[in-house]
LUMVO-904588 format. One record per residue (C-alpha): x, y, z; residue in one letter. Coordinates in Angstrom, 2 decimals, always signed. Layout:
<atom><u>X</u><v>Y</v><w>Z</w><aa>A</aa></atom>
...
//
This chain:
<atom><u>+0.00</u><v>+0.00</v><w>+0.00</w><aa>X</aa></atom>
<atom><u>+1.39</u><v>+3.38</v><w>-1.05</w><aa>X</aa></atom>
<atom><u>-0.13</u><v>+6.84</v><w>-0.67</w><aa>X</aa></atom>
<atom><u>-0.32</u><v>+8.96</v><w>-3.82</w><aa>X</aa></atom>
<atom><u>-1.40</u><v>+12.42</v><w>-4.93</w><aa>X</aa></atom>
<atom><u>-2.39</u><v>+13.47</v><w>-8.45</w><aa>X</aa></atom>
<atom><u>-3.34</u><v>+16.94</v><w>-9.69</w><aa>X</aa></atom>
<atom><u>-6.69</u><v>+16.76</v><w>-11.49</w><aa>X</aa></atom>
<atom><u>-9.08</u><v>+19.64</v><w>-12.24</w><aa>X</aa></atom>
<atom><u>-6.83</u><v>+21.88</v><w>-10.09</w><aa>X</aa></atom>
<atom><u>-7.52</u><v>+19.57</v><w>-7.15</w><aa>X</aa></atom>
<atom><u>-5.02</u><v>+17.46</v><w>-5.26</w><aa>X</aa></atom>
<atom><u>-6.59</u><v>+14.00</v><w>-5.47</w><aa>X</aa></atom>
<atom><u>-5.06</u><v>+11.78</v><w>-2.80</w><aa>X</aa></atom>
<atom><u>-5.50</u><v>+8.08</v><w>-2.32</w><aa>X</aa></atom>
<atom><u>-3.96</u><v>+4.68</v><w>-1.72</w><aa>X</aa></atom>
<atom><u>-2.22</u><v>+2.60</v><w>-4.39</w><aa>X</aa></atom>
<atom><u>-2.03</u><v>-1.19</v><w>-4.25</w><aa>X</aa></atom>
<atom><u>+0.13</u><v>-3.23</v><w>-6.61</w><aa>X</aa></atom>
<atom><u>+2.33</u><v>-2.18</v><w>-9.50</w><aa>X</aa></atom>
<atom><u>+1.05</u><v>-4.03</v><w>-12.56</w><aa>X</aa></atom>
<atom><u>+0.02</u><v>-2.89</v><w>-16.04</w><aa>X</aa></atom>
<atom><u>-3.73</u><v>-3.53</v><w>-15.66</w><aa>X</aa></atom>
<atom><u>-5.34</u><v>-0.54</v><w>-13.94</w><aa>X</aa></atom>
<atom><u>-8.24</u><v>-0.60</v><w>-11.50</w><aa>X</aa></atom>
<atom><u>-9.77</u><v>+2.59</v><w>-10.11</w><aa>X</aa></atom>
<atom><u>-11.78</u><v>+2.24</v><w>-6.91</w><aa>X</aa></atom>
<atom><u>-14.35</u><v>+4.87</v><w>-5.93</w><aa>X</aa></atom>
<atom><u>-15.67</u><v>+5.07</v><w>-2.37</w><aa>X</aa></atom>
<atom><u>-19.01</u><v>+6.07</v><w>-0.91</w><aa>X</aa></atom>
<atom><u>-20.31</u><v>+9.36</v><w>+0.45</w><aa>X</aa></atom>
<atom><u>-18.38</u><v>+10.56</v><w>+3.55</w><aa>X</aa></atom>
<atom><u>-16.02</u><v>+7.56</v><w>+3.28</w><aa>X</aa></atom>
<atom><u>-12.54</u><v>+7.52</v><w>+1.71</w><aa>X</aa></atom>
<atom><u>-10.06</u><v>+5.28</v><w>-0.07</w><aa>X</aa></atom>
<atom><u>-9.33</u><v>+3.27</v><w>+3.09</w><aa>X</aa></atom>
<atom><u>-12.69</u><v>+1.53</v><w>+2.71</w><aa>X</aa></atom>
<atom><u>-11.06</u><v>-0.71</v><w>+0.08</w><aa>X</aa></atom>
<atom><u>-7.98</u><v>-1.58</v><w>+2.15</w><aa>X</aa></atom>
<atom><u>-9.45</u><v>-4.77</v><w>+3.74</w><aa>X</aa></atom>
<atom><u>-10.04</u><v>-6.22</v><w>+0.25</w><aa>X</aa></atom>
<atom><u>-6.62</u><v>-5.48</v><w>-1.17</w><aa>X</aa></atom>
<atom><u>-4.22</u><v>-7.66</v><w>+0.80</w><aa>X</aa></atom>
<atom><u>-3.33</u><v>-9.87</v><w>-2.20</w><aa>X</aa></atom>
<atom><u>-3.56</u><v>-7.83</v><w>-5.39</w><aa>X</aa></atom>
<atom><u>-2.58</u><v>-9.76</v><w>-8.51</w><aa>X</aa></atom>
<atom><u>+0.93</u><v>-9.01</v><w>-9.79</w><aa>X</aa></atom>
<atom><u>-0.39</u><v>-7.66</v><w>-13.10</w><aa>X</aa></atom>
<atom><u>-2.69</u><v>-5.10</v><w>-11.45</w><aa>X</aa></atom>
<atom><u>-2.45</u><v>-1.61</v><w>-9.98</w><aa>X</aa></atom>
<atom><u>-5.36</u><v>-0.37</v><w>-7.88</w><aa>X</aa></atom>
<atom><u>-5.80</u><v>+3.38</v><w>-7.46</w><aa>X</aa></atom>
<atom><u>-8.23</u><v>+3.93</v><w>-4.60</w><aa>X</aa></atom>
<atom><u>-8.96</u><v>+7.65</v><w>-4.65</w><aa>X</aa></atom>
<atom><u>-10.35</u><v>+10.06</v><w>-2.09</w><aa>X</aa></atom>
<atom><u>-13.08</u><v>+12.04</v><w>-3.82</w><aa>X</aa></atom>
<atom><u>-12.83</u><v>+15.82</v><w>-3.60</w><aa>X</aa></atom>
<atom><u>-13.89</u><v>+16.97</v><w>-0.14</w><aa>X</aa></atom>
<atom><u>-13.20</u><v>+13.52</v><w>+1.35</w><aa>X</aa></atom>
<atom><u>-10.22</u><v>+11.99</v><w>+3.11</w><aa>X</aa></atom>
<atom><u>-7.03</u><v>+13.86</v><w>+2.25</w><aa>X</aa></atom>
<atom><u>-8.13</u><v>+15.28</v><w>-1.11</w><aa>X</aa></atom>
<atom><u>-8.69</u><v>+18.98</v><w>-1.77</w><aa>X</aa></atom>
<atom><u>-11.98</u><v>+20.65</v><w>-0.96</w><aa>X</aa></atom>
<atom><u>-13.75</u><v>+22.41</v><w>-3.78</w><aa>X</aa></atom>
<atom><u>-13.51</u><v>+26.21</v><w>-3.75</w><aa>X</aa></atom>
<atom><u>-15.66</u><v>+28.17</v><w>-1.28</w><aa>X</aa></atom>
<atom><u>-18.04</u><v>+29.14</v><w>-4.10</w><aa>X</aa></atom>
<atom><u>-18.38</u><v>+25.59</v><w>-5.46</w><aa>X</aa></atom>
<atom><u>-20.66</u><v>+22.78</v><w>-4.37</w><aa>X</aa></atom>
<atom><u>-20.55</u><v>+19.00</v><w>-4.65</w><aa>X</aa></atom>
<atom><u>-22.64</u><v>+18.03</v><w>-7.63</w><aa>X</aa></atom>
<atom><u>-22.71</u><v>+14.33</v><w>-8.39</w><aa>X</aa></atom>
<atom><u>-21.81</u><v>+14.91</v><w>-12.05</w><aa>X</aa></atom>
<atom><u>-18.62</u><v>+16.75</v><w>-11.05</w><aa>X</aa></atom>
<atom><u>-17.24</u><v>+13.54</v><w>-9.54</w><aa>X</aa></atom>
<atom><u>-17.54</u><v>+12.00</v><w>-13.02</w><aa>X</aa></atom>
<atom><u>-15.49</u><v>+14.91</v><w>-14.36</w><aa>X</aa></atom>
<atom><u>-12.89</u><v>+14.35</v><w>-11.60</w><aa>X</aa></atom>
<atom><u>-12.54</u><v>+10.68</v><w>-12.56</w><aa>X</aa></atom>
<atom><u>-12.06</u><v>+11.69</v><w>-16.20</w><aa>X</aa></atom>
<atom><u>-9.39</u><v>+14.23</v><w>-15.22</w><aa>X</aa></atom>
<atom><u>-7.65</u><v>+11.69</v><w>-12.96</w><aa>X</aa></atom>
<atom><u>-7.48</u><v>+9.05</v><w>-15.69</w><aa>X</aa></atom>
<atom><u>-6.09</u><v>+11.52</v><w>-18.19</w><aa>X</aa></atom>
<atom><u>-3.60</u><v>+12.94</v><w>-15.68</w><aa>X</aa></atom>
<atom><u>-2.12</u><v>+9.43</v><w>-15.41</w><aa>X</aa></atom>
<atom><u>-2.40</u><v>+8.88</v><w>-19.17</w><aa>X</aa></atom>
<atom><u>-4.40</u><v>+5.68</v><w>-18.65</w><aa>X</aa></atom>
<atom><u>-6.07</u><v>+4.14</v><w>-21.70</w><aa>X</aa></atom>
<atom><u>-8.24</u><v>+1.39</v><w>-20.20</w><aa>X</aa></atom>
<atom><u>-9.47</u><v>+0.75</v><w>-16.64</w><aa>X</aa></atom>
<atom><u>-11.61</u><v>-1.51</v><w>-14.54</w><aa>X</aa></atom>
<atom><u>-13.89</u><v>+0.51</v><w>-12.26</w><aa>X</aa></atom>
<atom><u>-14.92</u><v>-0.61</v><w>-8.78</w><aa>X</aa></atom>
<atom><u>-17.35</u><v>+1.61</v><w>-6.90</w><aa>X</aa></atom>
<atom><u>-19.10</u><v>+1.46</v><w>-3.55</w><aa>X</aa></atom>
<atom><u>-22.41</u><v>+3.24</v><w>-2.89</w><aa>X</aa></atom>
<atom><u>-22.08</u><v>+6.79</v><w>-4.31</w><aa>X</aa></atom>
<atom><u>-18.86</u><v>+5.66</v><w>-5.96</w><aa>X</aa></atom>
<atom><u>-20.78</u><v>+2.89</v><w>-7.72</w><aa>X</aa></atom>
<atom><u>-23.15</u><v>+5.45</v><w>-9.18</w><aa>X</aa></atom>
<atom><u>-20.22</u><v>+7.62</v><w>-10.30</w><aa>X</aa></atom>
<atom><u>-18.56</u><v>+4.58</v><w>-11.89</w><aa>X</aa></atom>
<atom><u>-21.73</u><v>+3.70</v><w>-13.77</w><aa>X</aa></atom>
<atom><u>-22.27</u><v>+7.20</v><w>-15.14</w><aa>X</aa></atom>
<atom><u>-18.61</u><v>+7.52</v><w>-16.12</w><aa>X</aa></atom>
<atom><u>-18.79</u><v>+4.20</v><w>-17.98</w><aa>X</aa></atom>
<atom><u>-21.93</u><v>+5.41</v><w>-19.79</w><aa>X</aa></atom>
<atom><u>-20.22</u><v>+8.62</v><w>-20.91</w><aa>X</aa></atom>
<atom><u>-16.73</u><v>+7.26</v><w>-21.62</w><aa>X</aa></atom>
<atom><u>-17.14</u><v>+3.63</v><w>-22.64</w><aa>X</aa></atom>
<atom><u>-13.85</u><v>+3.70</v><w>-24.55</w><aa>X</aa></atom>
<atom><u>-11.95</u><v>+3.83</v><w>-21.24</w><aa>X</aa></atom>
<atom><u>-13.77</u><v>+1.05</v><w>-19.39</w><aa>X</aa></atom>
<atom><u>-13.13</u><v>-2.70</v><w>-19.38</w><aa>X</aa></atom>
<atom><u>-15.61</u><v>-3.58</v><w>-16.62</w><aa>X</aa></atom>
<atom><u>-17.60</u><v>-2.05</v><w>-13.78</w><aa>X</aa></atom>
<atom><u>-18.08</u><v>-3.68</v><w>-10.37</w><aa>X</aa></atom>
<atom><u>-20.79</u><v>-2.02</v><w>-8.30</w><aa>X</aa></atom>
<atom><u>-20.87</u><v>-2.61</v><w>-4.54</w><aa>X</aa></atom>
<atom><u>-24.13</u><v>-1.70</v><w>-2.79</w><aa>X</aa></atom>
<atom><u>-24.97</u><v>+0.97</v><w>-5.33</w><aa>X</aa></atom>
<atom><u>-26.59</u><v>+1.08</v><w>-8.77</w><aa>X</aa></atom>
<atom><u>-28.38</u><v>+3.58</v><w>-10.98</w><aa>X</aa></atom>
<atom><u>-28.78</u><v>+7.11</v><w>-9.61</w><aa>X</aa></atom>
<atom><u>-30.50</u><v>+8.96</v><w>-6.82</w><aa>X</aa></atom>
<atom><u>-33.28</u><v>+10.69</v><w>-8.73</w><aa>X</aa></atom>
<atom><u>-35.83</u><v>+13.47</v><w>-8.30</w><aa>X</aa></atom>
<atom><u>-39.19</u><v>+13.50</v><w>-10.07</w><aa>X</aa></atom>
<atom><u>-39.60</u><v>+16.27</v><w>-12.62</w><aa>X</aa></atom>
<atom><u>-42.40</u><v>+17.95</v><w>-10.67</w><aa>X</aa></atom>
<atom><u>-40.17</u><v>+18.14</v><w>-7.55</w><aa>X</aa></atom>
<atom><u>-37.27</u><v>+20.04</v><w>-9.16</w><aa>X</aa></atom>
<atom><u>-38.22</u><v>+23.43</v><w>-7.71</w><aa>X</aa></atom>
<atom><u>-38.68</u><v>+22.13</v><w>-4.16</w><aa>X</aa></atom>
<atom><u>-35.38</u><v>+20.21</v><w>-4.43</w><aa>X</aa></atom>
<atom><u>-33.52</u><v>+23.37</v><w>-5.45</w><aa>X</aa></atom>
<atom><u>-35.23</u><v>+25.47</v><w>-2.76</w><aa>X</aa></atom>
<atom><u>-34.28</u><v>+22.94</v><w>-0.08</w><aa>X</aa></atom>
<atom><u>-30.68</u><v>+22.87</v><w>-1.30</w><aa>X</aa></atom>
<atom><u>-30.29</u><v>+26.66</v><w>-1.23</w><aa>X</aa></atom>
<atom><u>-31.78</u><v>+26.99</v><w>+2.25</w><aa>X</aa></atom>
<atom><u>-29.57</u><v>+24.18</v><w>+3.54</w><aa>X</aa></atom>
<atom><u>-26.47</u><v>+25.81</v><w>+2.04</w><aa>X</aa></atom>
<atom><u>-27.17</u><v>+28.94</v><w>+4.06</w><aa>X</aa></atom>
<atom><u>-27.35</u><v>+26.92</v><w>+7.27</w><aa>X</aa></atom>
<atom><u>-24.13</u><v>+24.98</v><w>+6.56</w><aa>X</aa></atom>
<atom><u>-22.19</u><v>+28.16</v><w>+5.67</w><aa>X</aa></atom>
<atom><u>-22.82</u><v>+29.71</v><w>+9.08</w><aa>X</aa></atom>
<atom><u>-22.14</u><v>+26.54</v><w>+11.07</w><aa>X</aa></atom>
<atom><u>-18.77</u><v>+26.22</v><w>+12.79</w><aa>X</aa></atom>
<atom><u>-16.81</u><v>+22.96</v><w>+12.43</w><aa>X</aa></atom>
<atom><u>-17.28</u><v>+20.60</v><w>+15.36</w><aa>X</aa></atom>
<atom><u>-14.21</u><v>+19.93</v><w>+17.49</w><aa>X</aa></atom>
<atom><u>-13.97</u><v>+16.50</v><w>+19.12</w><aa>X</aa></atom>
<atom><u>-11.99</u><v>+15.79</v><w>+22.27</w><aa>X</aa></atom>
<atom><u>-10.70</u><v>+12.45</v><w>+20.96</w><aa>X</aa></atom>
<atom><u>-10.70</u><v>+10.15</v><w>+17.96</w><aa>X</aa></atom>
<atom><u>-12.79</u><v>+7.71</v><w>+19.98</w><aa>X</aa></atom>
<atom><u>-15.55</u><v>+10.31</v><w>+20.17</w><aa>X</aa></atom>
<atom><u>-15.59</u><v>+10.45</v><w>+16.36</w><aa>X</aa></atom>
<atom><u>-15.61</u><v>+6.66</v><w>+16.12</w><aa>X</aa></atom>
<atom><u>-18.57</u><v>+6.52</v><w>+18.49</w><aa>X</aa></atom>
<atom><u>-20.46</u><v>+9.08</v><w>+16.41</w><aa>X</aa></atom>
<atom><u>-19.88</u><v>+7.04</v><w>+13.25</w><aa>X</aa></atom>
<atom><u>-20.93</u><v>+3.82</v><w>+14.99</w><aa>X</aa></atom>
<atom><u>-24.45</u><v>+5.23</v><w>+15.31</w><aa>X</aa></atom>
<atom><u>-24.83</u><v>+5.30</v><w>+11.52</w><aa>X</aa></atom>
<atom><u>-23.21</u><v>+2.00</v><w>+10.51</w><aa>X</aa></atom>
<atom><u>-23.05</u><v>-1.70</v><w>+11.35</w><aa>X</aa></atom>
<atom><u>-19.25</u><v>-1.80</v><w>+11.02</w><aa>X</aa></atom>
<atom><u>-17.32</u><v>-3.10</v><w>+14.01</w><aa>X</aa></atom>
<atom><u>-14.97</u><v>-0.87</v><w>+16.01</w><aa>X</aa></atom>
<atom><u>-11.86</u><v>-1.99</v><w>+14.13</w><aa>X</aa></atom>
<atom><u>-13.31</u><v>-1.21</v><w>+10.69</w><aa>X</aa></atom>
<atom><u>-14.73</u><v>+2.12</v><w>+11.87</w><aa>X</aa></atom>
<atom><u>-11.27</u><v>+3.14</v><w>+13.12</w><aa>X</aa></atom>
<atom><u>-9.66</u><v>+2.07</v><w>+9.82</w><aa>X</aa></atom>
<atom><u>-12.17</u><v>+4.05</v><w>+7.80</w><aa>X</aa></atom>
<atom><u>-12.35</u><v>+7.19</v><w>+9.94</w><aa>X</aa></atom>
<atom><u>-8.61</u><v>+7.57</v><w>+10.59</w><aa>X</aa></atom>
<atom><u>-8.26</u><v>+9.08</v><w>+7.11</w><aa>X</aa></atom>
<atom><u>-11.12</u><v>+11.50</v><w>+7.77</w><aa>X</aa></atom>
<atom><u>-9.58</u><v>+12.99</v><w>+10.94</w><aa>X</aa></atom>
<atom><u>-7.06</u><v>+15.74</v><w>+11.52</w><aa>X</aa></atom>
<atom><u>-5.60</u><v>+16.83</v><w>+14.84</w><aa>X</aa></atom>
<atom><u>-5.90</u><v>+20.51</v><w>+15.70</w><aa>X</aa></atom>
<atom><u>-4.59</u><v>+22.50</v><w>+18.65</w><aa>X</aa></atom>
<atom><u>-8.03</u><v>+22.42</v><w>+20.25</w><aa>X</aa></atom>
<atom><u>-8.80</u><v>+18.76</v><w>+19.51</w><aa>X</aa></atom>
<atom><u>-9.81</u><v>+16.68</v><w>+16.49</w><aa>X</aa></atom>
<atom><u>-11.78</u><v>+17.73</v><w>+13.41</w><aa>X</aa></atom>
<atom><u>-13.05</u><v>+15.91</v><w>+10.35</w><aa>X</aa></atom>
<atom><u>-11.16</u><v>+16.41</v><w>+7.09</w><aa>X</aa></atom>
<atom><u>-14.40</u><v>+16.07</v><w>+5.11</w><aa>X</aa></atom>
<atom><u>-15.81</u><v>+19.31</v><w>+3.73</w><aa>X</aa></atom>
<atom><u>-18.98</u><v>+20.27</v><w>+5.68</w><aa>X</aa></atom>
<atom><u>-20.58</u><v>+21.20</v><w>+2.36</w><aa>X</aa></atom>
<atom><u>-20.81</u><v>+17.49</v><w>+1.54</w><aa>X</aa></atom>
<atom><u>-23.86</u><v>+17.43</v><w>+3.80</w><aa>X</aa></atom>
<atom><u>-25.66</u><v>+20.03</v><w>+1.70</w><aa>X</aa></atom>
<atom><u>-28.77</u><v>+18.83</v><w>-0.06</w><aa>X</aa></atom>
<atom><u>-28.26</u><v>+18.27</v><w>-3.76</w><aa>X</aa></atom>
<atom><u>-29.49</u><v>+21.19</v><w>-5.87</w><aa>X</aa></atom>
<atom><u>-30.02</u><v>+19.03</v><w>-8.94</w><aa>X</aa></atom>
<atom><u>-30.65</u><v>+15.35</v><w>-9.66</w><aa>X</aa></atom>
<atom><u>-31.53</u><v>+13.36</v><w>-12.75</w><aa>X</aa></atom>
<atom><u>-35.08</u><v>+12.12</v><w>-13.08</w><aa>X</aa></atom>
<atom><u>-35.76</u><v>+8.44</v><w>-13.75</w><aa>X</aa></atom>
<atom><u>-35.99</u><v>+8.86</v><w>-17.53</w><aa>X</aa></atom>
<atom><u>-32.57</u><v>+10.53</v><w>-17.64</w><aa>X</aa></atom>
<atom><u>-31.09</u><v>+7.82</v><w>-15.43</w><aa>X</aa></atom>
<atom><u>-32.48</u><v>+5.11</v><w>-17.73</w><aa>X</aa></atom>
<atom><u>-31.13</u><v>+6.94</v><w>-20.77</w><aa>X</aa></atom>
<atom><u>-27.64</u><v>+6.97</v><w>-19.25</w><aa>X</aa></atom>
<atom><u>-27.78</u><v>+3.29</v><w>-18.26</w><aa>X</aa></atom>
<atom><u>-28.65</u><v>+2.27</v><w>-21.82</w><aa>X</aa></atom>
<atom><u>-25.34</u><v>+3.80</v><w>-22.96</w><aa>X</aa></atom>
<atom><u>-23.32</u><v>+1.58</v><w>-20.60</w><aa>X</aa></atom>
<atom><u>-21.57</u><v>-0.95</v><w>-22.83</w><aa>X</aa></atom>
<atom><u>-19.01</u><v>-2.49</v><w>-20.44</w><aa>X</aa></atom>
<atom><u>-19.94</u><v>-5.67</v><w>-18.54</w><aa>X</aa></atom>
<atom><u>-21.24</u><v>-4.87</v><w>-15.06</w><aa>X</aa></atom>
<atom><u>-21.45</u><v>-6.74</v><w>-11.79</w><aa>X</aa></atom>
<atom><u>-23.43</u><v>-5.74</v><w>-8.69</w><aa>X</aa></atom>
<atom><u>-22.44</u><v>-7.09</v><w>-5.28</w><aa>X</aa></atom>
<atom><u>-25.15</u><v>-6.75</v><w>-2.63</w><aa>X</aa></atom>
<atom><u>-24.83</u><v>-7.21</v><w>+1.12</w><aa>X</aa></atom>
<atom><u>-27.44</u><v>-9.59</v><w>+2.47</w><aa>X</aa></atom>
<atom><u>-28.15</u><v>-6.94</v><w>+5.10</w><aa>X</aa></atom>
<atom><u>-27.49</u><v>-3.99</v><w>+2.81</w><aa>X</aa></atom>
<atom><u>-29.57</u><v>-0.90</v><w>+2.16</w><aa>X</aa></atom>
<atom><u>-33.12</u><v>-1.54</v><w>+0.86</w><aa>X</aa></atom>
<atom><u>-32.66</u><v>+1.48</v><w>-1.42</w><aa>X</aa></atom>
<atom><u>-30.06</u><v>-0.42</v><w>-3.46</w><aa>X</aa></atom>
<atom><u>-32.37</u><v>-3.38</v><w>-4.07</w><aa>X</aa></atom>
<atom><u>-35.18</u><v>-0.97</v><w>-4.96</w><aa>X</aa></atom>
<atom><u>-32.94</u><v>+0.63</v><w>-7.59</w><aa>X</aa></atom>
<atom><u>-31.96</u><v>-2.82</v><w>-8.85</w><aa>X</aa></atom>
<atom><u>-35.64</u><v>-3.71</v><w>-9.34</w><aa>X</aa></atom>
<atom><u>-36.23</u><v>-0.37</v><w>-11.05</w><aa>X</aa></atom>
<atom><u>-33.25</u><v>-0.31</v><w>-13.44</w><aa>X</aa></atom>
<atom><u>-31.87</u><v>-3.85</v><w>-13.91</w><aa>X</aa></atom>
<atom><u>-33.68</u><v>-4.44</v><w>-17.21</w><aa>X</aa></atom>
<atom><u>-31.96</u><v>-1.46</v><w>-18.82</w><aa>X</aa></atom>
<atom><u>-28.40</u><v>-2.73</v><w>-18.40</w><aa>X</aa></atom>
<atom><u>-26.90</u><v>-4.43</v><w>-21.44</w><aa>X</aa></atom>
<atom><u>-24.84</u><v>-6.85</v><w>-19.36</w><aa>X</aa></atom>
<atom><u>-25.41</u><v>-7.10</v><w>-15.58</w><aa>X</aa></atom>
<atom><u>-24.51</u><v>-9.87</v><w>-13.16</w><aa>X</aa></atom>
<atom><u>-25.88</u><v>-9.74</v><w>-9.60</w><aa>X</aa></atom>
<atom><u>-24.68</u><v>-11.64</v><w>-6.54</w><aa>X</aa></atom>
<atom><u>-24.96</u><v>-11.39</v><w>-2.77</w><aa>X</aa></atom>
<atom><u>-22.43</u><v>-11.70</v><w>+0.05</w><aa>X</aa></atom>
<atom><u>-22.74</u><v>-11.57</v><w>+3.85</w><aa>X</aa></atom>
<atom><u>-22.68</u><v>-8.07</v><w>+5.29</w><aa>X</aa></atom>
<atom><u>-24.35</u><v>-4.70</v><w>+5.33</w><aa>X</aa></atom>
<atom><u>-23.88</u><v>-1.60</v><w>+3.20</w><aa>X</aa></atom>
<atom><u>-20.08</u><v>-1.88</v><w>+3.66</w><aa>X</aa></atom>
<atom><u>-20.02</u><v>-5.58</v><w>+2.76</w><aa>X</aa></atom>
<atom><u>-16.71</u><v>-5.06</v><w>+0.92</w><aa>X</aa></atom>
<atom><u>-15.14</u><v>-4.36</v><w>+4.31</w><aa>X</aa></atom>
<atom><u>-17.06</u><v>-7.02</v><w>+6.24</w><aa>X</aa></atom>
<atom><u>-16.73</u><v>-9.81</v><w>+3.63</w><aa>X</aa></atom>
<atom><u>-13.58</u><v>-8.39</v><w>+2.10</w><aa>X</aa></atom>
<atom><u>-12.03</u><v>-11.67</v><w>+0.92</w><aa>X</aa></atom>
<atom><u>-15.19</u><v>-12.92</v><w>-0.74</w><aa>X</aa></atom>
<atom><u>-15.87</u><v>-9.58</v><w>-2.43</w><aa>X</aa></atom>
<atom><u>-12.31</u><v>-9.47</v><w>-3.73</w><aa>X</aa></atom>
<atom><u>-12.63</u><v>-12.99</v><w>-5.16</w><aa>X</aa></atom>
<atom><u>-15.83</u><v>-12.08</v><w>-7.00</w><aa>X</aa></atom>
<atom><u>-14.36</u><v>-8.85</v><w>-8.36</w><aa>X</aa></atom>
<atom><u>-11.13</u><v>-10.53</v><w>-9.48</w><aa>X</aa></atom>
<atom><u>-13.00</u><v>-13.33</v><w>-11.25</w><aa>X</aa></atom>
<atom><u>-15.25</u><v>-10.82</v><w>-12.98</w><aa>X</aa></atom>
<atom><u>-12.36</u><v>-8.61</v><w>-14.11</w><aa>X</aa></atom>
<atom><u>-10.43</u><v>-11.59</v><w>-15.45</w><aa>X</aa></atom>
<atom><u>-13.46</u><v>-12.76</v><w>-17.37</w><aa>X</aa></atom>
<atom><u>-14.03</u><v>-9.25</v><w>-18.76</w><aa>X</aa></atom>
<atom><u>-10.41</u><v>-8.85</v><w>-19.80</w><aa>X</aa></atom>
<atom><u>-10.52</u><v>-12.16</v><w>-21.67</w><aa>X</aa></atom>
<atom><u>-13.52</u><v>-11.07</v><w>-23.75</w><aa>X</aa></atom>
//
């Protein structure tokens, strides 16, 4: 495991690199997580692979967007494009968890020439807003931005206090919470703060509607695999039911675990992803 930093879209994109082979895998984490969420899976990377597990902008150690900018979902797709081109990569396998899975899918729809395969983990399709709710969605986002802007960052007395706060929103055990959150914490003179940009908690000002999401999915040429946790989020299975028929090539399987099943059943998830990538590369 090696830390790295790449300049992309005038942002310093940090992350963790595993392996040093010619075949490139880019791993994209979920909302408010970071690249360390993939570390439990990547203890035995194949010799011909290099995994770049990135911290999205505003997460982990990567740059925050400018004070005037916000975190639109589509901008993460742009960041992935800039990252790939900064490294002069021609073809990649994409692995995404939760929000990262949705980013991976949309990137593969837009830039199929770059993508060998896509492995989704507990995430598929898009989070959508109905057309007749666009105005209320935007109003809510603008009002929430005003509240976030005036809110001071919370200072924690210890890392353990942060771990305990995260434990209330996840079924991860203490060891995995510590592994994940360590990269989201910085020590200050007065205590500990999160490295994640508070603006990440703003409501989204814009989302695709279902028709737009379906239109994007139909453009996804690369073979896709979805890994579900048997105790994962119901929302993911609802999206699977809603969108599965629109994928050109989708395989679905289930492993033990919750929304972070790639951390809880790391070995099994890695085996499924490796087998799928090898099969896709052979095609």
